[in-house]
Every structure is written in C-alpha cells, then in structure tokens.
VOLO-148077 format. One line per field, with one value per residue (C-alpha): z, y, x; residue number from 1. Coordinates in Angstrom, 3 decimals, decimal comma. Example, Ala and Ser with C-alpha at 12.3 -4.5 7.8 and 13.67 -1.06 7.14 Angstrom:
2
Z: c(7,800	7,140)
Y: c(-4,500	-1,060)
X: c(12,300	13,670)
n: c(1	2)
# end
This chain:
299
Z: c(87,301	88,736	86,823	83,675	84,314	84,836	81,743	79,749	81,027	80,421	76,925	76,296	77,550	75,526	72,390	72,932	73,487	70,402	68,296	69,606	68,648	65,214	64,728	65,617	63,413	60,652	60,942	61,172	57,951	56,045	56,905	57,347	54,907	52,200	49,282	50,515	50,864	51,585	50,112	46,448	44,110	40,655	38,214	34,658	32,364	32,203	28,909	29,526	26,599	25,645	22,336	19,996	19,098	21,169	20,589	21,708	22,261	19,943	20,715	23,347	21,863	24,910	28,481	31,700	32,495	28,702	26,975	23,630	20,822	19,306	16,740	18,215	18,293	21,737	21,435	18,482	18,734	16,482	13,191	11,568	12,090	11,221	7,925	6,909	7,801	5,286	2,529	3,113	2,913	-0,238	-1,967	-0,953	-2,232	-5,574	-5,670	-4,764	-7,423	-10,118	-9,354	-9,406	-12,672	-14,306	-12,806	-14,355	-17,875	-17,836	-16,637	-19,459	-22,022	-20,671	-21,076	-24,324	-25,569	-24,299	-26,992	-26,323	-22,374	-20,423	-17,867	-14,953	-15,847	-16,288	-12,994	-11,444	-12,980	-11,719	-8,029	-8,063	-9,359	-6,350	-3,818	-5,279	-4,849	-1,261	-0,846	-2,592	-0,064	2,627	1,348	0,986	4,647	5,976	3,827	5,324	8,882	8,301	7,189	9,997	12,615	10,756	11,315	15,032	15,687	16,106	19,360	18,989	21,531	21,095	22,427	23,614	27,128	29,523	29,689	33,106	34,708	31,845	32,920	29,410	28,035	24,623	24,756	27,045	25,708	25,627	25,124	23,499	25,666	28,605	29,953	29,174	30,482	31,267	29,308	31,175	28,937	29,436	27,699	30,487	33,565	36,161	39,844	41,595	44,891	47,209	48,861	51,656	50,437	52,707	50,513	47,166	47,070	46,867	43,781	40,241	36,975	35,655	39,066	39,280	41,450	43,028	43,602	45,987	45,730	48,664	49,098	46,234	47,390	43,874	43,011	39,922	38,345	37,234	36,912	37,910	35,099	36,420	39,593	39,968	39,183	42,012	44,704	46,296	48,925	51,308	53,696	51,047	48,925	46,379	42,396	39,885	40,588	44,093	47,308	49,101	51,605	54,014	57,026	60,241	62,387	62,193	63,747	65,132	64,463	60,627	58,704	55,598	52,345	50,039	46,526	43,722	41,820	38,694	38,183	34,780	34,755	33,056	33,937	35,664	37,257	35,601	37,019	38,753	37,611	37,768	38,679	39,004	42,438	44,129	47,041	46,566	48,493	46,129	46,867	44,799	44,377	44,299	42,986	45,613	48,990	50,696	50,090	51,080	54,328	55,211	54,527	56,613	59,639	62,625	63,424)
Y: c(92,439	89,199	87,087	88,887	88,717	84,941	84,510	86,396	84,207	80,954	82,058	82,862	79,544	77,714	79,716	79,067	75,303	75,182	77,088	74,654	71,631	73,406	73,722	70,053	68,881	71,170	69,777	66,181	66,738	68,570	65,792	62,635	62,863	65,449	64,264	65,865	64,378	65,587	62,292	63,318	63,361	64,904	62,019	61,662	58,699	58,292	56,927	55,217	56,127	53,160	52,600	49,834	48,899	48,635	50,991	54,019	57,296	59,953	63,039	63,867	66,664	67,480	68,790	67,563	68,673	70,041	70,322	68,189	67,740	64,339	63,293	65,302	63,616	62,920	61,217	59,597	56,096	55,579	54,616	53,207	49,633	49,823	51,844	48,983	46,381	48,066	48,147	44,356	43,915	45,712	43,796	40,392	41,482	42,424	39,054	37,073	39,287	38,206	34,578	34,556	36,475	33,858	31,003	32,429	32,930	29,186	27,987	29,804	28,492	24,947	25,267	26,555	23,392	20,507	18,094	19,044	19,401	16,502	16,794	16,200	19,231	21,368	20,462	21,167	24,427	25,072	24,077	26,260	29,466	28,790	28,603	31,397	33,313	32,597	33,497	36,974	37,575	36,894	39,135	41,971	41,546	41,542	44,738	46,328	45,337	46,866	50,084	50,215	49,642	52,549	54,785	53,553	55,079	58,314	57,908	60,216	61,396	59,150	62,016	65,521	65,993	66,913	64,577	64,192	62,143	62,880	61,921	60,532	61,613	60,891	57,655	55,979	52,372	51,579	48,064	47,709	47,998	49,641	52,818	55,721	58,591	59,285	61,183	62,788	62,896	66,410	65,590	63,088	65,166	64,429	64,392	61,071	61,529	58,656	59,069	56,992	54,327	55,830	58,950	57,175	57,351	61,146	61,020	60,649	60,841	64,273	66,143	69,288	69,376	71,731	70,887	72,565	72,072	72,196	75,703	77,081	79,272	79,400	76,203	74,062	73,277	69,800	67,223	63,500	61,411	57,829	55,795	52,881	49,498	47,689	47,886	45,124	43,018	42,836	40,097	37,421	35,912	33,311	33,555	31,349	27,743	28,077	27,923	31,210	32,251	34,392	36,308	34,360	37,541	40,153	43,705	45,018	48,618	48,789	51,690	52,674	51,532	54,518	54,193	56,212	58,831	60,021	63,932	65,473	69,000	71,664	74,841	75,834	79,119	81,305	80,675	77,310	74,440	70,942	68,417	64,646	63,670	66,980	66,511	67,935	68,168	67,430	68,506	67,199	69,396	66,536	67,024	64,583	65,724	66,594	63,141	61,386	63,413	62,591	58,888	58,834	60,492	58,123	59,559)
X: c(-19,542	-17,618	-19,969	-19,432	-15,602	-15,905	-17,797	-15,322	-12,530	-14,448	-15,283	-11,485	-10,549	-12,973	-12,034	-8,348	-9,071	-11,142	-8,562	-5,892	-8,204	-8,842	-5,191	-4,436	-7,120	-5,832	-2,527	-3,844	-5,687	-2,870	-0,260	-2,252	-5,202	-4,184	-2,038	1,276	4,518	8,044	9,564	9,982	12,876	13,744	14,437	15,501	16,545	20,242	21,542	25,154	27,402	29,564	31,448	30,022	33,705	36,853	40,169	42,072	40,272	41,848	39,827	37,224	34,883	32,872	33,300	31,917	28,317	27,977	24,742	24,698	22,269	21,196	23,807	26,701	29,994	31,116	34,540	36,543	38,197	41,279	39,881	43,168	42,572	38,936	39,842	42,289	39,510	37,199	39,973	40,530	36,866	36,574	39,303	37,905	34,447	36,306	37,901	34,580	32,891	35,527	35,232	31,563	31,255	33,730	31,712	28,483	30,054	31,273	28,055	26,237	28,678	28,203	24,500	24,667	26,604	24,704	25,872	29,580	29,748	28,913	25,935	27,976	30,420	27,335	25,861	29,084	29,451	25,887	26,891	30,025	27,866	25,646	28,572	30,310	27,007	26,912	30,513	29,677	26,879	29,212	31,880	29,291	27,990	31,730	32,277	29,151	30,076	33,722	31,892	29,693	32,652	34,376	31,292	31,201	34,376	32,504	30,521	27,547	25,071	21,823	19,375	19,544	20,736	23,795	26,886	28,164	31,022	33,286	36,787	38,095	41,564	42,989	44,837	42,654	41,611	37,843	36,268	32,882	30,123	31,889	30,328	32,459	30,163	26,561	24,106	20,920	18,116	16,696	13,241	12,683	12,978	10,227	9,412	8,535	6,617	6,381	3,009	1,669	-0,881	-3,480	-3,416	-3,730	-7,480	-7,296	-4,864	-6,039	-4,213	-4,281	-4,552	-2,663	0,589	2,618	6,649	8,736	12,460	14,669	15,918	13,737	10,553	8,827	6,791	7,138	3,773	2,929	0,229	0,027	1,095	0,781	0,911	3,236	1,838	3,333	6,174	8,379	6,938	9,707	7,630	7,787	10,622	10,803	10,402	8,472	8,201	9,315	7,631	6,592	8,916	7,078	8,468	7,368	7,536	4,747	5,034	1,855	2,896	2,495	3,849	1,856	3,741	4,826	3,881	5,668	3,578	5,184	4,529	5,032	6,487	4,430	6,161	9,308	10,027	12,829	16,205	15,251	17,662	16,581	19,019	18,071	18,526	17,154	14,955	11,350	8,102	4,983	1,291	-1,400	-4,377	-6,767	-10,339	-11,808	-10,095	-13,176	-14,738	-11,605	-11,305	-14,949	-14,385	-11,217	-12,624	-12,973	-16,713)
n: c(1	2	3	4	5	6	7	8	9	10	11	12	13	14	15	16	17	18	19	20	21	22	23	24	25	26	27	28	29	30	31	32	33	34	35	36	37	38	39	40	41	42	43	44	45	46	47	48	49	50	51	52	53	54	55	56	57	58	59	60	61	62	63	64	65	66	67	68	69	70	71	72	73	74	75	76	77	78	79	80	81	82	83	84	85	86	87	88	89	90	91	92	93	94	95	96	97	98	99	100	101	102	103	104	105	106	107	108	109	110	111	112	113	114	115	116	117	118	119	120	121	122	123	124	125	126	127	128	129	130	131	132	133	134	135	136	137	138	139	140	141	142	143	144	145	146	147	148	149	150	151	152	153	154	155	156	157	158	159	160	161	162	163	164	165	166	167	168	169	170	171	172	173	174	175	176	177	178	179	180	181	182	183	184	185	186	187	188	189	190	191	192	193	194	195	196	197	198	199	200	201	202	203	204	205	206	207	208	209	210	211	212	213	214	215	216	217	218	219	220	221	222	223	224	225	226	227	228	229	230	231	232	233	234	235	236	237	238	239	240	241	242	243	244	245	246	247	248	249	250	251	252	253	254	255	256	257	258	259	260	261	262	263	264	265	266	267	268	269	270	271	272	273	274	275	276	277	278	279	280	281	282	283	284	285	286	287	288	289	290	291	292	293	294	295	296	297	298	299)
# end
C-alpha cells in the first residue's frame, strides 16, 4: 500500500513537472518562434492639403474629422485678384492677336507685290510676324495660367478620405505650398507589424493574418502584402562617396532587429473603427511554422 501511494505521488510529481515544462515550451514556441508580435500599428497614407496659390480664405466648407469625396471643395481662397488677372490676360491676348493679324496681312501684301516693295521691307515684315507669333503664344500661356490660378482658388480633395486637424477660419491668409490640413486616405488603411528578424523565415507574402486592436476583442482579418526591403543600420554612418563610419563599440548582448511587415486588411468586424496610430498585435498564420520550429530548436 505504501509503495502504491509512493508511486502515485511520484507519478503526480513527474506529471506536474512535465506539464510545467510543456507549458514553458509552448510559451517559448509561442512568443519566440511563431510569427507573432505585439508591436503593430494601424497606418494610412496622409495627404497634406496645401493651396497651390496664396490668398485669404473666404470659406471653409468642411469640418474637422469629416469624411470627404475626391473632388469635393474643402476651402475657398478669395478669387478677386485672380479674376482680375484673368481679365488682364484676356485683354492682352486680344491685343497681341490684333497686332499679329495686322502683321500677317502686311506680310502677305508685301509678298504679293515683289516689284513694288523692297526685299528688305519684306524680310522685316516676315521677322515681325514671327516675333508677334511668339508673343501671341506667350499671351495664350499667360491667359491659361491665369485661368488655372482662378480654378485653384477652390481647394479640392485629391482622394477619398477623412480631413483632420482642421483649424482654419475665414480670413486666414494661406501661402502657396503651406499645409492647411491633413487628409487621411481611407483606401490606404493597413497594419504594419514589426517582427523580429528571427521570425521572418516563417512569414511569406500571402500568409493569412489576424490583427487584434488594443481594447477590441474581435480580430481583423488580413494577409501579408509585403516585407520591408531594408531597415536603417544604426551601427554605420556616412553616405555615398564617404568613408564608412562604423561604431567602434560592440555590445555582446544582441537584440533581434525588427523588420516591418505590411498587412493588407481583408475584413473588419462591424462596429470596429480603424484610426491610424492605433496599437495592434499581429499574428501570422504561417504555412511553414512546423518546419521553422524544428529548424530553430537547439536539439
């Protein structure tokens, strides 16, 4: 009886130890081998909205964090001076056109009477026509530029998305090229997971992925779209045509480099809002995980 009891105790002890070792091994495989990272971010392309011309803002037609469509007018810049510039360009074009038409008529008349008009006068008339033709082309270009500037007084959304950081008020003076607000391109929403380089062999383009946003239980489904082609080497400086500047110190404890992996979003659970900058955990359902695990084991 005592032997049986001792055997049971020994067996339970061995089972508990094996269970603990199995749990440790499972956790080690889970967090060290399997392609899983808690370092992920929701990202999207952001288009800076900047006017192409300078002027006073007369109307702001959108609100902060409002969804807009491509081509929708976001704000209006005072068109008064650009309308006047267009009228001046049209007047100058008409004047150049009249001078050119008159020069063409005189040149034709001179050429039709070679016995009466001197050759030198004919050549001068031809040169004048060529100069006025060039001036007329410049006047047309100035007219087209003035018309384009007038059109650019309406600042439109280049893509579908959500405008954010809108703080404009009518009366604000904007200069050409200076950002007025940001437009988040909703079509470019994605997740980027930063995986340790030791896990890259288990990740292939096209692998399915599960994305877990912080505070959201339901996973987002996606797939691996691409893997970064390179990351910055912090141990080396110096550009082209310069000598390499390599850090002379070397730390023996080396941390695995993290490589960005882009995850395309396939489906989002109802009610889940994606905001660029959100924190996410990314799990790749690798097709070759078993092979990678066996190769990575120390025995």
